[in-house]
Every structure is written in structure tokens, then in C-alpha cells.
C-alpha positions as CSV (number, residue, x, y, z in Angstrom):
1,X,4.0,33.8,-52.9
2,X,0.6,34.5,-51.9
3,X,-0.2,34.8,-47.9
4,X,-3.3,33.7,-47.2
5,X,-3.2,34.8,-43.6
6,X,-1.1,35.1,-40.7
7,X,-1.3,35.1,-36.8
8,X,1.0,35.1,-33.6
9,X,1.2,31.2,-33.8
10,X,1.1,29.2,-36.6
11,X,0.8,30.6,-40.6
12,X,-0.5,29.1,-43.4
13,X,1.2,30.1,-46.7
14,X,0.4,29.0,-50.2
15,X,2.9,29.0,-52.7
16,X,2.5,28.8,-56.8
17,X,4.6,26.2,-57.4
18,X,3.7,22.7,-56.1
19,X,6.4,21.0,-54.0
20,X,7.1,17.6,-54.0
21,X,5.7,15.9,-51.0
22,X,8.7,13.9,-50.6
23,X,11.2,16.9,-50.6
24,X,12.7,18.5,-47.7
25,X,13.8,21.9,-48.0
26,X,15.0,24.7,-45.6
27,X,14.0,28.1,-45.5
28,X,14.5,31.2,-43.2
29,X,12.0,32.8,-41.9
30,X,12.3,36.7,-40.3
31,X,10.1,37.4,-37.4
32,X,10.6,41.0,-36.3
33,X,8.3,40.0,-33.0
34,X,10.9,37.0,-32.0
35,X,13.9,35.6,-32.0
36,X,14.8,32.8,-33.4
37,X,13.8,30.4,-36.2
38,X,10.4,28.7,-36.8
39,X,9.7,25.0,-37.1
40,X,8.1,24.0,-40.4
41,X,5.5,21.1,-41.1
42,X,5.8,20.4,-45.1
43,X,2.2,18.9,-46.7
44,X,2.4,19.5,-51.0
45,X,2.4,23.6,-51.3
46,X,1.0,23.9,-47.6
47,X,3.3,24.9,-45.3
48,X,2.8,25.5,-41.5
49,X,5.4,27.3,-39.5
50,X,5.5,27.3,-35.8
51,X,7.5,30.3,-33.8
52,X,9.0,29.7,-30.6
53,X,5.8,30.1,-28.4
54,X,4.0,27.4,-30.4
55,X,7.1,25.2,-30.3
56,X,7.1,26.1,-26.7
57,X,3.4,24.7,-26.0
58,X,4.0,22.0,-28.6
59,X,5.9,20.3,-25.7
60,X,3.3,21.8,-22.7
61,X,0.8,19.7,-24.8
62,X,2.9,16.0,-25.0
63,X,3.8,17.1,-21.1
64,X,0.3,17.1,-20.0
65,X,-1.1,14.3,-22.8
66,X,1.8,12.1,-20.9
67,X,0.8,12.7,-17.3
68,X,-3.3,12.4,-18.3
69,X,-2.4,8.7,-20.0
70,X,-0.5,7.4,-16.9
71,X,-3.0,9.1,-14.3
72,X,-5.9,7.3,-16.1
73,X,-4.2,4.1,-16.0
74,X,-3.3,4.4,-12.1
75,X,-6.8,5.8,-11.4
76,X,-8.3,2.5,-13.8
77,X,-7.0,0.5,-11.1
78,X,-8.9,2.4,-8.3
79,X,-11.7,2.4,-10.2
80,X,-12.5,-1.0,-10.6
81,X,-10.7,-2.0,-7.8
82,X,-13.0,-1.2,-5.7
83,X,-15.2,-4.0,-7.6
84,X,-12.4,-6.5,-8.8
85,X,-9.8,-6.0,-6.7
86,X,-6.0,-5.2,-7.3
87,X,-4.6,-8.6,-7.8
88,X,-2.4,-9.2,-10.4
89,X,-4.6,-10.3,-13.0
90,X,-6.6,-6.9,-13.0
91,X,-3.7,-5.1,-13.1
92,X,-2.2,-7.5,-16.2
93,X,-5.8,-6.5,-17.6
94,X,-5.5,-2.9,-17.5
95,X,-2.1,-2.7,-18.1
96,X,-2.4,-5.0,-21.3
97,X,-5.5,-3.3,-22.6
98,X,-4.2,0.2,-22.3
99,X,-1.1,-0.6,-24.2
100,X,-3.4,-2.1,-26.9
101,X,-5.4,1.1,-27.1
102,X,-2.2,2.9,-27.2
103,X,-0.8,1.0,-29.7
104,X,-3.8,1.7,-32.1
105,X,-3.7,5.2,-31.4
106,X,0.0,5.6,-32.3
107,X,-0.5,4.2,-35.8
108,X,-3.8,6.3,-36.5
109,X,-1.9,9.2,-34.5
110,X,1.0,8.8,-37.8
111,X,-1.6,8.5,-40.7
112,X,-3.7,11.9,-39.3
113,X,-0.9,14.0,-39.2
114,X,0.5,12.8,-42.6
115,X,-2.7,13.6,-44.2
116,X,-4.0,16.3,-42.1
117,X,-0.3,17.9,-40.5
118,X,-2.5,21.2,-38.5
119,X,-2.3,22.0,-35.1
120,X,-6.4,22.2,-35.8
121,X,-6.7,18.6,-35.8
122,X,-4.3,17.7,-33.5
123,X,-5.9,20.3,-30.9
124,X,-9.5,18.7,-31.7
125,X,-8.2,15.1,-31.0
126,X,-6.9,16.4,-27.8
127,X,-10.0,17.7,-26.7
128,X,-12.3,14.9,-27.5
129,X,-9.6,12.6,-26.0
130,X,-9.7,14.6,-22.8
131,X,-13.7,14.9,-22.7
132,X,-14.2,10.9,-23.7
133,X,-11.9,10.7,-20.5
134,X,-13.6,12.6,-18.0
135,X,-16.8,10.6,-18.6
136,X,-15.5,7.5,-17.8
137,X,-16.2,7.6,-13.8
138,X,-19.9,8.1,-15.2
139,X,-20.7,5.4,-17.1
140,X,-18.6,2.9,-14.9
141,X,-20.3,3.3,-11.8
142,X,-23.7,1.5,-12.7
143,X,-22.0,-1.3,-14.7
144,X,-19.6,-1.3,-11.2
145,X,-22.6,-1.6,-8.8
146,X,-23.8,-4.2,-11.1
147,X,-20.7,-6.2,-10.6
148,X,-20.5,-5.4,-7.3
149,X,-24.1,-7.3,-6.3
150,X,-22.9,-9.5,-9.0
151,X,-19.7,-10.7,-7.0
152,X,-21.3,-10.5,-3.2
153,X,-23.8,-13.3,-5.3
154,X,-21.2,-15.1,-7.0
155,X,-22.4,-14.7,-10.3
156,X,-19.5,-15.1,-12.8
157,X,-20.9,-14.5,-15.9
158,X,-22.1,-11.2,-14.8
159,X,-18.9,-10.4,-13.4
160,X,-16.9,-10.8,-16.5
161,X,-19.3,-9.3,-18.7
162,X,-18.6,-6.1,-16.5
163,X,-15.2,-6.0,-16.3
164,X,-15.2,-6.4,-20.2
165,X,-17.2,-3.3,-20.2
166,X,-15.4,-1.1,-18.0
167,X,-12.7,-2.2,-19.9
168,X,-13.9,-1.0,-23.0
169,X,-15.0,2.6,-21.9
170,X,-10.9,3.0,-22.1
171,X,-10.9,2.4,-25.5
172,X,-11.7,5.9,-27.1
173,X,-10.2,8.2,-24.6
174,X,-6.6,6.6,-24.8
175,X,-6.4,5.6,-28.4
176,X,-7.0,9.4,-29.0
177,X,-4.3,10.1,-26.4
178,X,-2.1,7.8,-28.5
179,X,-2.5,9.7,-31.5
180,X,-1.0,12.9,-29.9
181,X,2.7,12.2,-29.8
182,X,3.1,11.1,-33.2
183,X,0.8,14.1,-33.9
184,X,3.2,16.4,-32.0
185,X,6.3,15.0,-33.9
186,X,4.8,15.8,-37.7
187,X,4.2,19.3,-36.4
188,X,7.5,19.9,-35.0
189,X,9.4,18.3,-37.5
190,X,11.4,21.2,-39.2
191,X,14.4,19.1,-41.4
192,X,14.2,15.1,-42.3
193,X,17.9,15.8,-40.4
194,X,16.3,16.6,-37.4
195,X,13.9,13.6,-37.2
196,X,15.7,11.9,-34.5
197,X,16.3,14.7,-31.5
198,X,12.8,16.0,-32.6
199,X,11.1,12.5,-31.9
200,X,13.5,12.0,-29.1
201,X,12.5,15.4,-27.3
202,X,8.8,14.7,-27.9
203,X,8.8,11.0,-26.6
204,X,11.0,12.4,-23.6
205,X,8.7,15.2,-22.6
206,X,6.0,13.0,-22.6
207,X,7.6,10.1,-20.5
208,X,8.3,13.0,-18.1
209,X,4.5,13.7,-18.0
210,X,3.9,10.1,-17.2
211,X,6.3,10.5,-14.3
212,X,4.7,12.7,-12.9
213,X,1.3,11.1,-13.6
214,X,2.6,8.3,-11.9
215,X,2.6,9.6,-8.7
216,X,0.1,12.7,-8.5
217,X,-3.1,10.8,-8.5
218,X,-2.0,7.9,-6.1
219,X,0.0,10.6,-3.4
220,X,-2.4,13.6,-4.1
221,X,-5.8,13.4,-6.3
222,X,-7.3,9.7,-5.0
223,X,-6.7,10.9,-1.3
224,X,-7.4,14.1,-1.5
225,X,-10.7,13.9,-3.8
226,X,-11.5,10.4,-4.9
227,X,-10.8,8.6,-7.8
228,X,-14.3,10.1,-9.8
229,X,-12.9,13.6,-9.4
230,X,-8.8,12.5,-10.3
231,X,-10.4,11.6,-13.6
232,X,-12.5,14.5,-14.1
233,X,-9.5,16.3,-12.6
234,X,-7.1,15.5,-15.5
235,X,-9.9,15.8,-18.1
236,X,-10.6,19.1,-17.3
237,X,-6.5,20.5,-17.2
238,X,-6.2,18.7,-20.7
239,X,-9.2,20.0,-22.0
240,X,-7.9,23.3,-21.3
241,X,-4.7,22.5,-23.3
242,X,-6.3,21.7,-26.0
243,X,-8.6,24.3,-26.2
244,X,-5.9,27.1,-25.8
245,X,-4.0,25.6,-28.4
246,X,-7.0,25.1,-30.8
247,X,-7.1,28.9,-30.4
248,X,-3.5,30.0,-30.7
249,X,-3.2,27.4,-34.0
250,X,-6.7,28.1,-35.5
251,X,-8.2,31.4,-33.7
252,X,-9.8,31.8,-31.0
253,X,-13.2,31.8,-32.7
254,X,-12.4,28.2,-33.5
255,X,-12.9,27.2,-29.6
256,X,-16.6,28.6,-29.3
257,X,-17.7,25.0,-30.6
258,X,-15.8,23.3,-27.5
259,X,-16.3,25.6,-24.7
260,X,-19.3,23.2,-23.6
261,X,-16.6,20.5,-22.5
262,X,-15.2,21.8,-19.6
263,X,-18.3,22.9,-18.4
264,X,-19.8,19.5,-19.0
265,X,-17.1,18.3,-17.2
266,X,-17.4,20.0,-14.2
267,X,-21.0,19.0,-14.0
268,X,-20.0,15.1,-14.3
269,X,-17.5,15.9,-11.2
270,X,-20.3,17.5,-9.1
271,X,-22.9,14.9,-9.7
272,X,-20.3,12.1,-9.2
273,X,-19.6,13.8,-5.5
274,X,-23.0,13.7,-4.2
275,X,-23.2,10.2,-5.5
276,X,-22.1,6.7,-3.0
277,X,-19.2,4.7,-5.0
278,X,-21.6,1.3,-4.0
279,X,-24.6,0.9,-2.8
280,X,-24.0,-2.2,0.0
281,X,-26.8,-2.9,2.2
282,X,-25.7,-1.9,5.7
283,X,-23.3,0.5,4.1
284,X,-22.6,3.3,6.6
285,X,-19.1,4.8,5.6
286,X,-16.8,4.6,2.5
287,X,-13.9,6.5,1.6
288,X,-11.1,6.1,-0.5
289,X,-7.3,6.8,0.8
290,X,-4.0,6.3,-0.9
291,X,-3.9,2.2,-0.8
292,X,-7.3,1.4,-0.6
293,X,-11.3,1.2,-1.2
294,X,-12.5,1.0,2.9
295,X,-15.8,0.2,3.4
296,X,-18.1,0.4,6.6
297,X,-20.9,-1.8,7.2
298,X,-23.4,-2.3,9.9
299,X,-25.3,-5.8,10.0
300,X,-27.2,-6.9,13.2
301,X,-25.3,-4.9,15.6
302,X,-21.7,-5.9,13.9
303,X,-19.8,-3.6,12.1
304,X,-17.9,-5.1,9.2
305,X,-14.4,-3.3,7.4
306,X,-14.4,-4.3,3.9
307,X,-11.7,-3.2,1.5
308,X,-11.4,-3.0,-1.9
309,X,-13.6,-5.6,-3.6
310,X,-14.9,-6.6,-0.3
311,X,-13.8,-10.2,-0.8
312,X,-12.9,-10.8,3.1
313,X,-13.7,-9.0,6.2
314,X,-10.7,-7.4,7.5
315,X,-11.9,-6.6,11.1
316,X,-15.1,-6.6,13.3
317,X,-16.9,-5.1,16.0
318,X,-19.6,-5.2,18.3
319,X,-20.2,-3.2,21.5
320,X,-20.7,-6.6,23.9
321,X,-19.3,-9.3,22.1
322,X,-15.3,-10.4,21.3
323,X,-15.7,-13.9,19.8
324,X,-16.5,-13.4,16.2
325,X,-15.6,-17.3,15.0
326,X,-12.8,-16.0,13.0
327,X,-9.2,-16.2,12.8
328,X,-8.6,-13.3,14.7
329,X,-8.5,-15.0,17.9
330,X,-6.6,-18.0,17.0
331,X,-4.0,-15.5,17.0
332,X,-4.0,-15.3,20.7
333,X,-3.2,-19.3,21.5
334,X,0.4,-19.0,19.6
335,X,2.8,-19.0,22.6
336,X,1.1,-21.6,24.6
337,X,2.8,-24.6,22.3
338,X,5.6,-23.3,24.9
339,X,6.3,-26.2,27.7
340,X,3.2,-26.3,30.5
341,X,2.6,-24.7,33.0
342,X,2.5,-21.8,30.7
343,X,0.0,-19.0,32.1
344,X,-1.5,-16.1,30.4
345,X,0.3,-13.5,32.5
346,X,3.6,-14.7,30.6
347,X,2.2,-13.0,27.5
348,X,4.1,-9.2,27.6
349,X,3.9,-7.7,24.3
350,X,2.6,-8.4,20.9
351,X,3.0,-7.3,17.5
352,X,0.2,-7.5,14.8
353,X,1.7,-7.1,10.9
354,X,-1.9,-6.0,9.3
355,X,-3.8,-4.1,12.3
356,X,-6.5,-3.2,10.5
357,X,-9.4,-1.8,12.4
358,X,-8.0,-3.6,15.9
359,X,-10.2,-6.7,16.4
360,X,-7.2,-8.6,17.0
361,X,-5.6,-5.9,19.4
362,X,-8.8,-5.6,21.3
363,X,-9.3,-9.8,21.9
364,X,-5.5,-9.6,22.9
365,X,-6.3,-6.7,25.8
366,X,-9.3,-8.6,26.8
367,X,-7.5,-11.9,27.0
368,X,-3.9,-10.5,28.5
369,X,-5.0,-7.4,29.9
370,X,-3.6,-4.2,29.0
371,X,-0.1,-5.7,27.6
372,X,1.6,-3.3,24.9
373,X,0.7,-3.6,21.2
374,X,2.3,-2.5,18.3
375,X,0.0,-2.3,15.4
376,X,1.3,-1.7,12.0
377,X,-1.0,-0.7,9.3
378,X,0.1,0.4,6.2
379,X,-2.9,2.4,5.4
380,X,-3.3,5.6,7.7
381,X,-6.9,5.9,6.2
382,X,-7.7,2.4,7.8
383,X,-6.3,3.2,11.1
384,X,-8.5,6.8,11.4
385,X,-11.4,4.4,10.3
386,X,-10.4,1.6,13.3
387,X,-10.8,4.6,15.7
388,X,-13.9,6.4,14.6
389,X,-16.4,3.1,13.7
390,X,-14.2,0.4,15.7
391,X,-13.6,1.6,19.1
392,X,-10.2,0.9,18.4
393,X,-8.7,3.4,21.3
394,X,-7.0,1.2,23.6
395,X,-4.5,3.1,25.6
396,X,-1.9,-0.1,25.4
397,X,-2.3,0.1,21.3
398,X,0.1,1.7,19.2
399,X,-0.9,1.8,15.9
400,X,2.2,2.5,14.0
401,X,1.0,3.5,9.8
402,X,3.9,1.9,8.2
403,X,4.5,-1.4,6.1
404,X,4.6,-4.1,8.6
405,X,8.3,-5.8,7.4
406,X,9.9,-2.2,7.6
407,X,8.1,-1.4,11.0
408,X,9.6,-4.4,12.3
409,X,13.2,-4.3,11.2
410,X,13.6,-0.7,13.3
411,X,11.7,-1.7,16.4
412,X,14.1,-2.0,19.2
413,X,11.5,-4.4,20.8
414,X,11.5,-8.3,21.3
415,X,7.4,-9.7,21.4
416,X,5.9,-12.5,22.7
417,X,3.7,-12.8,19.9
418,X,3.8,-11.5,16.2
419,X,0.7,-11.7,14.2
420,X,0.8,-12.1,10.5
421,X,-2.5,-10.8,9.2
422,X,-1.6,-8.4,6.3
423,X,-4.2,-9.9,3.3
424,X,-5.2,-7.9,0.2
425,X,-7.6,-10.8,-1.0
426,X,-6.6,-12.8,-2.4
427,X,-2.7,-11.8,-1.5
428,X,-0.6,-11.9,1.1
429,X,2.1,-9.7,0.2
430,X,5.1,-11.6,-1.0
431,X,7.8,-9.7,1.0
432,X,6.2,-11.2,4.4
433,X,6.0,-14.7,3.0
434,X,10.0,-15.4,2.7
435,X,12.6,-16.8,4.8
436,X,14.9,-13.7,5.1
437,X,11.2,-11.9,7.3
438,X,10.4,-15.1,9.2
439,X,14.6,-15.1,10.3
440,X,13.9,-11.1,11.1
441,X,10.7,-12.0,13.0
442,X,12.5,-14.5,15.3
443,X,15.0,-12.1,15.9
444,X,12.3,-9.9,17.2
445,X,10.7,-12.8,19.2
446,X,11.5,-13.2,23.3
447,X,13.1,-16.7,24.1
448,X,9.5,-18.3,24.7
449,X,8.1,-16.1,21.6
450,X,5.9,-17.5,18.8
451,X,4.9,-16.5,15.4
452,X,1.3,-17.0,13.6
453,X,-0.1,-16.1,10.2
454,X,-2.8,-16.2,8.4
455,X,-2.9,-18.0,5.3
456,X,-5.6,-18.6,2.6
457,X,-6.5,-21.5,0.6
458,X,-9.2,-23.3,-1.3
459,X,-10.6,-26.5,-0.3
460,X,-8.8,-28.7,-3.0
461,X,-5.5,-26.5,-3.2
462,X,-3.4,-26.5,0.0
463,X,0.0,-25.3,-2.0
464,X,0.1,-21.9,-0.3
465,X,0.0,-23.4,3.0
466,X,2.8,-25.9,2.5
467,X,5.0,-23.5,1.1
468,X,4.6,-21.3,3.8
469,X,5.3,-24.2,6.4
470,X,8.4,-25.2,4.7
471,X,9.4,-21.8,4.5
472,X,8.7,-21.2,8.4
473,X,10.5,-24.8,9.0
474,X,13.8,-23.1,7.4
475,X,13.8,-20.7,10.3
476,X,12.1,-21.9,13.3
477,X,12.3,-25.1,14.9
478,X,8.5,-26.5,15.4
479,X,5.7,-25.2,13.3
480,X,2.0,-26.1,13.4
481,X,-1.1,-25.9,11.2
482,X,-4.8,-25.8,11.9
483,X,-7.9,-24.7,9.7
484,X,-10.1,-22.3,10.7
485,X,-13.9,-24.0,10.0
486,X,-16.3,-22.5,8.0
487,X,-13.8,-20.4,6.3
488,X,-10.7,-20.5,3.3
489,X,-8.3,-19.9,6.3
490,X,-5.5,-21.8,7.5
491,X,-3.6,-20.4,10.5
492,X,0.1,-21.1,11.1
493,X,2.0,-21.3,14.4
494,X,6.2,-21.1,14.7
495,X,7.3,-21.2,18.0
496,X,11.1,-19.6,18.5
497,X,12.3,-22.9,20.7
498,X,11.4,-26.5,20.0
499,X,8.0,-27.6,21.2
500,X,5.3,-30.4,21.0
501,X,1.7,-30.3,20.3
502,X,1.1,-32.3,23.5
503,X,2.3,-28.7,24.9
504,X,-0.8,-27.1,23.9
505,X,-3.0,-30.0,24.8
506,X,-1.1,-29.9,28.6
507,X,-1.4,-25.9,28.8
508,X,-5.3,-26.3,28.1
509,X,-5.7,-28.4,30.7
510,X,-3.7,-26.4,32.9
511,X,-6.2,-23.3,32.1
512,X,-9.1,-25.0,33.1
513,X,-7.5,-24.9,36.8
514,X,-7.2,-21.1,36.7
515,X,-10.1,-19.4,37.9
516,X,-9.8,-16.0,35.7
517,X,-8.9,-17.1,32.1
518,X,-10.5,-15.2,29.6
519,X,-13.0,-17.7,27.8
520,X,-12.2,-16.7,24.8
521,X,-9.0,-17.9,24.8
522,X,-10.3,-21.5,26.2
523,X,-12.4,-21.8,22.7
524,X,-9.2,-20.6,20.9
525,X,-7.3,-23.0,22.4
526,X,-10.1,-26.0,22.0
527,X,-10.9,-24.9,18.6
528,X,-7.1,-25.6,17.6
529,X,-7.3,-28.7,19.2
530,X,-10.4,-30.1,17.2
531,X,-9.0,-28.7,13.6
532,X,-5.3,-29.1,14.2
533,X,-3.8,-30.2,10.5
534,X,-0.3,-32.4,10.1
535,X,2.6,-30.6,9.3
536,X,3.1,-30.4,5.8
537,X,6.8,-32.3,4.8
538,X,7.7,-29.4,2.1
539,X,10.7,-28.5,0.4
540,X,9.8,-25.3,-0.9
541,X,11.2,-22.1,0.4
542,X,10.5,-18.7,-0.6
543,X,13.2,-16.6,-0.3
544,X,13.2,-12.8,-1.2
545,X,15.1,-13.5,-4.4
546,X,12.3,-15.9,-5.1
547,X,8.6,-15.7,-3.9
548,X,5.6,-17.2,-6.2
549,X,2.9,-15.7,-4.2
550,X,1.1,-14.2,-6.7
551,X,1.5,-17.4,-9.3
552,X,0.4,-19.6,-6.7
553,X,-2.6,-17.9,-5.8
554,X,-3.7,-16.9,-9.1
555,X,-3.8,-20.8,-10.4
556,X,-5.2,-21.3,-7.1
557,X,-7.9,-19.0,-7.5
558,X,-8.5,-20.0,-11.2
559,X,-9.0,-23.4,-10.5
560,X,-11.3,-22.9,-8.0
561,X,-13.6,-20.7,-10.1
562,X,-13.5,-22.9,-13.3
563,X,-14.0,-26.3,-11.3
564,X,-14.2,-25.8,-8.1
565,X,-18.0,-26.4,-6.0
566,X,-19.1,-22.4,-6.3
567,X,-22.4,-23.5,-4.3
568,X,-19.9,-24.6,-1.1
569,X,-18.3,-20.6,-2.0
570,X,-22.1,-19.0,-1.7
């Protein structure tokens, strides 16, 4: 036997006798500097031998690769979500294509590992996988800006092309990352009798890394440094892992051609950090929180809060105006379905699920005075933006950074009004649409309290409105519906006690006689009278076990895009 070379990590030996490639041999290797045996990978007459340190580093490699793979997947949703939203269709596209890319990578990695069973090739693949992953936001950003402009103008062809182009950017890094696990199994294989335990150990460690990669980007990296630096950070870490592994396995000189990679990634990160995510006209602020891409626009003195793709305006503010001709003021009329005379002073308190930047809270304070308002907003970043840019500083407002259903369940209060406006367009969170949730709301209403909920629809598809009306009727004795003009919004009202629509008319006449009623309340009630719709007689009841909100919304959106009047939408 002739030793070709030997170093601290991997040892290449060549035997005079040719060994059949399919054979399995057991070797005993003495190593004075280390305790324990060595892993051995057979390829014809060339045997790669890994000592304990390299075996440990191999596990670290698959852990980091698994973590980076899932981190890229989650960061992809935020990268794309700023333009295309976080709908189930977007998520399905991301997950589906990444699984396809990984499938190709697994197949390719197995083939390459049998053909080139050396750590040098594996760590080169890993280095290029890491580097190409860090370039994704650099190449995606101009495409996404083009898509953002197309979204505002509803140019569907450009939108679809941009979406496809961005997803294709993930092909190279994810395919290369997929090669690592089968490659690592091939290098770690000592004996065919240990194939099960070796592959199980590799996949277990890789999956553990994916577990970390599921939480680290969402809870730490994206809120702390943003989506672009999340890509760059994980790519930089994986590049270092690849270069160290390459040096340990092939000699430290072998990393010299790759030393430019981490430096280039740092340059990409610095460049992206100084570049805005979007360049929307009138934009004065943007940030990424743990939940949303948050954008503040200023147009003609009005400030608008937009989240993610910007499909809807979540809050609006003007220093002198309070009537915005939207759904917010319609929440205020909910208790006036009670028997007349019902004065504004009878509204004692209010809960808002989906506070956003406080438009409804500001209007309610103007109409009802400084009544206690509990505003539930799941995103602390939105609350911060509301206080900074939307004057959301009413002393009677208690802004609570919590899921609305969880917060209401913990609350000991009973409210005159519970308003639900927790949209993530085009969806309402499904757990805020069920019979169990509506029963929870009713339990937290006063005897004359009322629930009001904002629901999306299309001009020709009212299924979601009908289904929620049916679900409300399973809990509340009286339900009413109105369409907000010039929008795709309907408002549903439900009262804790039996009421009649005529009560609203009579209360409106009563308010005309009062001297100090805020005109916003009068206008909102008049709008309800003009745009009231018949209450649907639906037998559909959503429950915690069955609430197909996403399915109904997806079909509604797709039907409208394919067959609807896009000019009307513009």
C-alpha cells in the first residue's frame, strides 16, 4: 500500500490491488493522535477516511445546511409577500417549487456522491449553494419593484411573469442545498450494514437544523435586520462552514479561490441595506416586523397604512379630517339597532380586534367621548407605527399586542361594541369566523351590545358574506348587512338581544333631535339606511373544526381575476 498524502482530516490512500466497487470491507485504522475508529468511504481503489473530528464537522455541515434551507423558504415568503401577499396560493407556490428543487437536488446529490465521493466536491457545491442564496434578494428586488408597479396598475401579465421569475431565482441555491444530505451520507458511510443508522443520523441532524431555521428568521433575523440581511446572514454563515470544511478536507490552500465569496456577500448586504424595499409614490416610511411588511404613504395630506402587498388601506389619518368614506366609521353604528331611543352616551366601552393604526379608535373617541377602548393588534410593529405616524395616542385607548381571539378570551370586560377588522387581504383569519368565536364575542357583550365585522367580497360573489351571516345567525338573534359603496367591503352587524332594522331608522330620527351628536355618526347611519342589504338566509355554519375561509376566498379571487371586470377594479 502506498500513502499518497495524509493530513489531519481526510486521508487519501491508493491500493496496489484493485478492489471491486461493489464490495464492502472492514478496516481497522490506528491513529495515535485520536481515539476511536475512522469513517471510511469506498470508491474503487480510493478510500476516503474521516476521523472523529471530520465526522463531527460533517454533522455540523448538514445541520447548517438544513437550517439554511428552511430559513430561505421562510425568508422567501417575506421577500415575495411584500408584493404578492401571504395568501395560501403564494405559500403553496413557494413550498411546492422548493420541494421540487429539493427533489432534483437529492437525485443529483446521490449521483454526484457516487461519482465523486470526496469532501472537496461536496464543500464546493455547498459554497456555491450558500453564495447563490445570498444573491437572491439582490436580483429579486428590481423584479419585485416592477411587480409592485404592475400590482398598483393591475397588469396581471407582468405580475405573473414577475412572480415566476422570482421563484426561479431559488432554483440554483435550493437544488445545490438538496445535494448535501445524500452527499454527506455517502461520505459518512463506513459499512453497508450501518447504512440505516448513518442515513437516519444525517437526516435527523439536518431536520433539527431545519427546526431552528423555522424560528430563527421569523423571531429574530427578519424583525432585527430585515429580509435581505436574513438571506445574506444565513448565506454568509453557510459559506464559512463550506470553506472551513473544504480546508479541512482538501488542504487550506484549496479555499483561496473561494475567499471572495464571503466578502462579496457582505458587499451585497451593505448595498441592500441602503436601498428601499419599495419605491411607491408618497412613501415616507417602511419597515419589516415579525408579521408584516409595513408601509406608510402620504398623499394630499392623508397618511395611509398599507401592509405587505398593499392590497388594502388598513388605516388612514388626516390632522383635520375624521370622515374617510370607508368601513371604519360604519363600526360605530352597531349599537343603534337596539330599541329607541338609544343615545350615544349609552355606549360604555369598545373592543377592536384588528386595531391597525387606530382609525376606528380615533373616530369612536370623537363620537362617543373618551370611552375605554381595548384595541387588539397582533403586530407590535403596527402599533409602533400607529403611534409614530397616525397620532394613535388617545389616553382612553389600550393598545394590546396580542391575537384578538386570545386577548378577548382572557378579558374580564363586557363591551358595548366589539368590532372585528382583522384583515390580511384578501383573507379574514379563519379562527375569527367560527361559531365558537362568535359565541366568545357574545359572552363578552353587554345585554345591549353588538358585534360588527368587516367582510370582503367581489361584485358577483357574496358567498363569504352569506356564510358568515349564517354563522352569526347560529349565535345571535338578529343579523344585518350593508355594502360599503365604492369598495369590495360588506359590514355585518349582530346584536346580543333581538332587534329590528326599524330601530335603526327610529334612532336616526331621534339623533336628529339631539344638539351635540357628532356628524360622523349621523352620516354613517344614513349610509347604512341607503346601502342596507337583505340578510342572507344561509344554512352554512363555520366551526373551529370546519371553516373553509381560504378556499372560498381563493376561488372568489381567481374567478374575479379570470372572469371579472378588471377595469372596474382599477
